[in-house]
N, C-alpha and C positions, 0 to 999 in steps of 0.2 A: 664406210672405210674400215680397214682392219689395221689400226696402228699398233705398234709395239706398246705393251702396257708395262711401264717401269715398276709397278707395284705388284704385279702378279705374273707368274709364268703362264704363257699360253699353252694349252694342251689341246692338240687336234690330231686325231689318228683315224682317218677315214679312208674309204675305198679310193676316192679320187685325190686325196691329199698329196700323195707323192707326185702325181702327174701335175697338179696345180702348182706345186712348188717350183717345178721346172718351167712350165709354159707361161705362167703369169708374168714373171719378170721379163721374159723375152717379148711378150706382147706390149708390156709397159714401155720398154725401151724403144719399141717401134712406133709408138704413138707420136704424132706431130707435137712440136714444142708448145704450140698454142693451146693444146689440150692440158688442162690442169685438173687436180683431184676434185675440185668443187664442181667442174663440169660433169664428171662421172657420177658424183653424188646426186646432182639434179637429174641426170639421165636415169638413175636408179629409181627415183621417185616417180618420174614420168612413166617408166616401164611398169611400175606397180599400179599406176592408174590405168594403163592399158590392160593389165590383167583383170582389174576390177570391171572395166567397161566390157571387155570380152565376155566375161561370165554373165553379166546382166543381159547382154545382147543375145545370149543363147535362148532367151525367151522368144525370139523371133526366128532364129535359125541356129541349130546346133553347131553349124560350121563356124560361127563366130568364136568358137572355142580356140580356133587357130590364132586369133588375136591374143588370147591369154597365153598360149604357148609361145608365141613370138615375144610377148612381154617377159616370160620366164627366162628366155635365152638372153635378152638384152639386160635383164636385171642381174643375172649371173655375171655377165661381162662387166657391168658398171660397179656392182657391189664388191666384186672380187678385185677389181683393178684400181679403185680410187686410193685405197691404202697402199697397195703395191706400188703405184706410180709415185706416191709421196716418198716412200722409202728408197726407191730406185734413184730419184732425183735429190734425195737428202733434203726434202722440204717438209718433214713431218711436223705436225702440230698435234702433239699427243693428247692434250686435254680436249681441244676443239674436235679433233678427229674421233676420239672415243665418244664424246657427247653426241655429236651429230650422227655418227654411225648408228648408235643404238636408238636414237629418236627415230631415224628413218626406218630401222628394222621394225620398230613397233608399228609405225604407220603402214608398212608393207604387210605385216601380218593382219592388221585390221582390214586393209583393202582386199587382200586375197580371200580371207574368210567371210567377210560381209558380202563380197561379190558372189562367192559361192552360195551363200545363204539366200541372196536375192535372186538367184538363178533357179531354173526348174530342176537343177541337178542335185541339190542338197537342201534339206530342211534347215531353216535359219537357226533353229535351236541347236542342231548338231554342229553347224558352222561356228556358232558362238562358243560352244563347248570346246571345239578344236582350238579356237583363238585363245581362250582362257588357259587351256592346258599348255599350249606352246609358250605363252607369255609367262606362265608360272615357272617353266624351265628356264626362261631367260632371267627371271628374278633370282632363281636359285644360283645361276651362273655368276651373277654380279655379287651376290652375298658371299659366295665361296671365294670369289676373287679378293674380297676385302678381308675375310676372316682366315682364309687358308693360303692366301697368296697364290692361288691356282685359278686361272681363268679357263674354264672348260668350254670349248667350242664344238665338242662332239660327244656323242654318247654311243658306246659300242663302236661301230664303224660308220655311223651316220652323222653327218653334219649338214649345214645349209645346202651345199651343192647336191647331196644325195636326196634331200627333201625335194628340191626342185626337179630332179630327174624322175623321182617317183610320181610327183604330181603331173609332170609332162606326159608320162606314160598313161596314167589314169585318165587324163584329159582325152587322149586318143582313144582309149578303150570305150569311154562313155559315148563317143560318137556312134558306136555300133551296138553297145550293150550297156544298159543301165536300168534293168527291170526292177519292179517292186518285188523285194525279196520276201517280206512278211509285213504284218500289221502289228503295231504296238499300241495298245489302248485305243484301237480304232484308227490310228494314224499310219499311213503307208510309209514304209522305209525302203528306199532304193538301195541298190548295190553300193552306190557312192555314200549314202548315209551310213551304211554298215561299216564301210571302210573308214569313214571319218570317226565313227564311234570307237572303232578298234584302235586307230592311231592316237586319238585323244586320250583314251584310257591308258594306253601304253605310256604316253607322256606323263600322265598323272601318277602312274605306278613308279616310274623312274624317279619322278620328283619326290615322292613319299619315301622311297627306299634310300635315295641319296641323302635326303634331308635328315632322316633318322640316323643313318650311319655317321654323317658328319657331325651331328649334334653330340652323339656319344663320344666320338673322337675328340672333339673340342672340349667337352666336359672333362675327359681324362687328362688332357694336356693342361687345362687351367687348374685342376685340382693338384696336379703334380707340382705346380709352382708354389703351392702353399708350404711345401717342405723345403724349398730352396733357401 
């Protein structure tokens, strides 16, 4: 879910953000009354499981990756709409929604990355590096929400939806092209391995830079209080 956080201002500025702000409330209002936010949350977890299973089944046929792509679409629908539906119907549960949302996010990251790592598409070590890097950014976002009262849901123009779109496109590309690019210490690295390393390293760099900048800023603010 994406509930309003009363303790921190939500900051999201992505390529798809403007479009989602318009279309998601419309979809939420069109849903049958018997559909409630918890149904969508459960659907999100099930779709994450579909992504996981789809990746693993690529051991038998690369075309099982379409199951993972289907899971990505359903996950966007469910994850984007559960909180929106609660707000549209004025049935928000801020603490519950915040808690369950981010627990489910962590489970989804685990399923996607481990699924990739257990598939022939990506080395498990690269997949776990990607999972750790993404979760470290999540940790940073929650710490910043507490210390700076700013809850960052995007970095640059990229947020969760953009990550799904990129992964969806990569999944299609690897059906036709995922060669071994080079060997590292005798271990073959595919194009998807290289992409995973680049993305994970980018996440780590963003985490490091943002953490250092915020630490310096908070130190100055706290020191300024000494003279008040």
